[in-house]
RODRENZA-465329 format. One record per atom (N, C-alpha, C): residue in one letter; chain; atom name; x, y, z. Coordinates in Angstrom, 3 decimals. Layout:
> rest_kette_atom_xx_yy_zz
> A_A_CA_X_Y_Z
...
END
This chain:
> rest_kette_atom_xx_yy_zz
> M_A_N_-10.574_-17.571_8.082
> M_A_CA_-11.840_-18.025_7.546
> M_A_C_-11.573_-19.294_6.730
> E_A_N_-12.309_-20.305_6.975
> E_A_CA_-12.114_-21.572_6.303
> E_A_C_-12.498_-21.477_4.830
> G_A_N_-11.684_-22.048_3.978
> G_A_CA_-11.968_-22.067_2.555
> G_A_C_-11.546_-20.823_1.802
> V_A_N_-10.947_-19.866_2.499
> V_A_CA_-10.497_-18.628_1.857
> V_A_C_-9.002_-18.713_1.626
> R_A_N_-8.567_-18.303_0.460
> R_A_CA_-7.138_-18.296_0.131
> R_A_C_-6.734_-16.865_-0.214
> V_A_N_-5.694_-16.384_0.434
> V_A_CA_-5.197_-15.037_0.183
> V_A_C_-3.872_-15.148_-0.552
> I_A_N_-3.756_-14.426_-1.654
> I_A_CA_-2.501_-14.375_-2.405
> I_A_C_-2.040_-12.925_-2.381
> N_A_N_-0.869_-12.694_-1.807
> N_A_CA_-0.305_-11.345_-1.725
> N_A_C_0.592_-11.112_-2.929
> I_A_N_0.102_-10.365_-3.893
> I_A_CA_0.903_-10.005_-5.061
> I_A_C_1.441_-8.610_-4.803
> M_A_N_2.749_-8.520_-4.707
> M_A_CA_3.386_-7.293_-4.285
> M_A_C_3.585_-6.334_-5.468
> A_A_N_3.963_-5.109_-5.165
> A_A_CA_4.125_-4.063_-6.178
> A_A_C_5.170_-4.439_-7.215
> D_A_N_6.154_-5.245_-6.828
> D_A_CA_7.191_-5.642_-7.785
> D_A_C_6.826_-6.919_-8.541
> G_A_N_5.606_-7.412_-8.326
> G_A_CA_5.126_-8.571_-9.058
> G_A_C_5.375_-9.908_-8.377
> T_A_N_6.092_-9.931_-7.276
> T_A_CA_6.361_-11.186_-6.589
> T_A_C_5.166_-11.580_-5.726
> I_A_N_5.088_-12.864_-5.416
> I_A_CA_4.059_-13.370_-4.516
> I_A_C_4.717_-13.601_-3.172
> C_A_N_4.123_-13.072_-2.128
> C_A_CA_4.709_-13.124_-0.792
> C_A_C_3.771_-13.870_0.150
> N_A_N_4.268_-14.966_0.727
> N_A_CA_3.460_-15.734_1.673
> N_A_C_3.487_-15.148_3.075
> D_A_N_4.553_-14.444_3.435
> D_A_CA_4.705_-13.910_4.783
> D_A_C_5.021_-12.424_4.703
> L_A_N_4.010_-11.596_4.871
> L_A_CA_4.193_-10.150_4.720
> L_A_C_5.095_-9.544_5.790
> S_A_N_5.219_-10.213_6.927
> S_A_CA_6.021_-9.639_8.006
> S_A_C_7.499_-9.542_7.642
> H_A_N_7.941_-10.301_6.665
> H_A_CA_9.354_-10.277_6.277
> H_A_C_9.593_-9.650_4.903
> Y_A_N_8.538_-9.255_4.220
> Y_A_CA_8.670_-8.780_2.839
> Y_A_C_9.597_-7.585_2.710
> L_A_N_9.383_-6.540_3.510
> L_A_CA_10.172_-5.317_3.343
> L_A_C_11.581_-5.436_3.910
> D_A_N_11.876_-6.543_4.586
> D_A_CA_13.242_-6.746_5.066
> D_A_C_14.227_-6.875_3.914
> D_A_N_13.773_-7.435_2.791
> D_A_CA_14.691_-7.611_1.668
> D_A_C_14.121_-7.138_0.330
> H_A_N_13.053_-6.364_0.360
> H_A_CA_12.470_-5.783_-0.848
> H_A_C_12.217_-4.298_-0.614
> E_A_N_12.596_-3.503_-1.563
> E_A_CA_12.243_-2.081_-1.512
> E_A_C_11.120_-1.831_-2.497
> L_A_N_10.211_-0.959_-2.127
> L_A_CA_9.141_-0.618_-3.048
> L_A_C_9.701_0.179_-4.216
> P_A_N_9.163_-0.049_-5.415
> P_A_CA_9.592_0.749_-6.567
> P_A_C_9.291_2.235_-6.332
> E_A_N_10.070_3.086_-6.928
> E_A_CA_9.938_4.540_-6.760
> E_A_C_8.537_5.028_-7.103
> N_A_N_7.963_4.512_-8.203
> N_A_CA_6.628_4.979_-8.600
> N_A_C_5.570_4.551_-7.585
> V_A_N_5.753_3.416_-6.913
> V_A_CA_4.808_2.983_-5.886
> V_A_C_4.914_3.885_-4.663
> M_A_N_6.129_4.215_-4.264
> M_A_CA_6.304_5.123_-3.129
> M_A_C_5.697_6.482_-3.437
> R_A_N_5.833_6.943_-4.669
> R_A_CA_5.251_8.225_-5.065
> R_A_C_3.721_8.158_-5.033
> L_A_N_3.142_7.040_-5.484
> L_A_CA_1.690_6.886_-5.438
> L_A_C_1.173_6.902_-4.002
> I_A_N_1.855_6.207_-3.116
> I_A_CA_1.440_6.178_-1.710
> I_A_C_1.472_7.589_-1.127
> A_A_N_2.543_8.321_-1.408
> A_A_CA_2.655_9.693_-0.909
> A_A_C_1.538_10.564_-1.491
> D_A_N_1.222_10.369_-2.768
> D_A_CA_0.134_11.142_-3.395
> D_A_C_-1.215_10.812_-2.757
> F_A_N_-1.459_9.531_-2.447
> F_A_CA_-2.706_9.140_-1.782
> F_A_C_-2.815_9.799_-0.415
> I_A_N_-1.722_9.844_0.310
> I_A_CA_-1.725_10.463_1.640
> I_A_C_-2.025_11.950_1.526
> R_A_N_-1.364_12.623_0.584
> R_A_CA_-1.600_14.062_0.382
> R_A_C_-3.052_14.334_-0.020
> E_A_N_-3.588_13.510_-0.937
> E_A_CA_-4.959_13.710_-1.395
> E_A_C_-5.943_13.473_-0.258
> G_A_N_-5.702_12.460_0.556
> G_A_CA_-6.568_12.200_1.703
> G_A_C_-6.546_13.352_2.688
> A_A_N_-5.369_13.907_2.938
> A_A_CA_-5.257_15.054_3.846
> A_A_C_-6.001_16.256_3.273
> R_A_N_-5.869_16.470_1.971
> R_A_CA_-6.558_17.596_1.317
> R_A_C_-8.070_17.429_1.435
> Q_A_N_-8.573_16.223_1.175
> Q_A_CA_-10.008_15.983_1.278
> Q_A_C_-10.500_16.145_2.722
> G_A_N_-9.682_15.713_3.679
> G_A_CA_-10.058_15.888_5.083
> G_A_C_-10.161_17.345_5.453
> E_A_N_-9.212_18.151_4.954
> E_A_CA_-9.261_19.598_5.219
> E_A_C_-10.523_20.222_4.603
> N_A_N_-10.849_19.788_3.386
> N_A_CA_-12.040_20.327_2.722
> N_A_C_-13.313_19.955_3.457
> Q_A_N_-13.400_18.746_4.014
> Q_A_CA_-14.581_18.331_4.767
> Q_A_C_-14.701_19.106_6.066
> N_A_N_-13.584_19.428_6.679
> N_A_CA_-13.608_20.181_7.938
> N_A_C_-14.064_21.629_7.712
> R_A_N_-13.891_22.140_6.535
> R_A_CA_-14.288_23.532_6.244
> R_A_C_-15.781_23.669_6.040
> T_A_N_-16.442_22.589_5.646
> T_A_CA_-17.883_22.682_5.351
> T_A_C_-18.720_22.305_6.518
END
């Protein structure tokens, strides 16, 4: 989109211009990995609850 600027601010605070190479040399902090896992678990729990009703 013309006139739009995207700035990728990563979990470790760095700015990344090319996301395709970011995880090649950066590991996510432990607390970020835990948050992602918690989001996945919570989403699965909510999906199960919706299927029951």
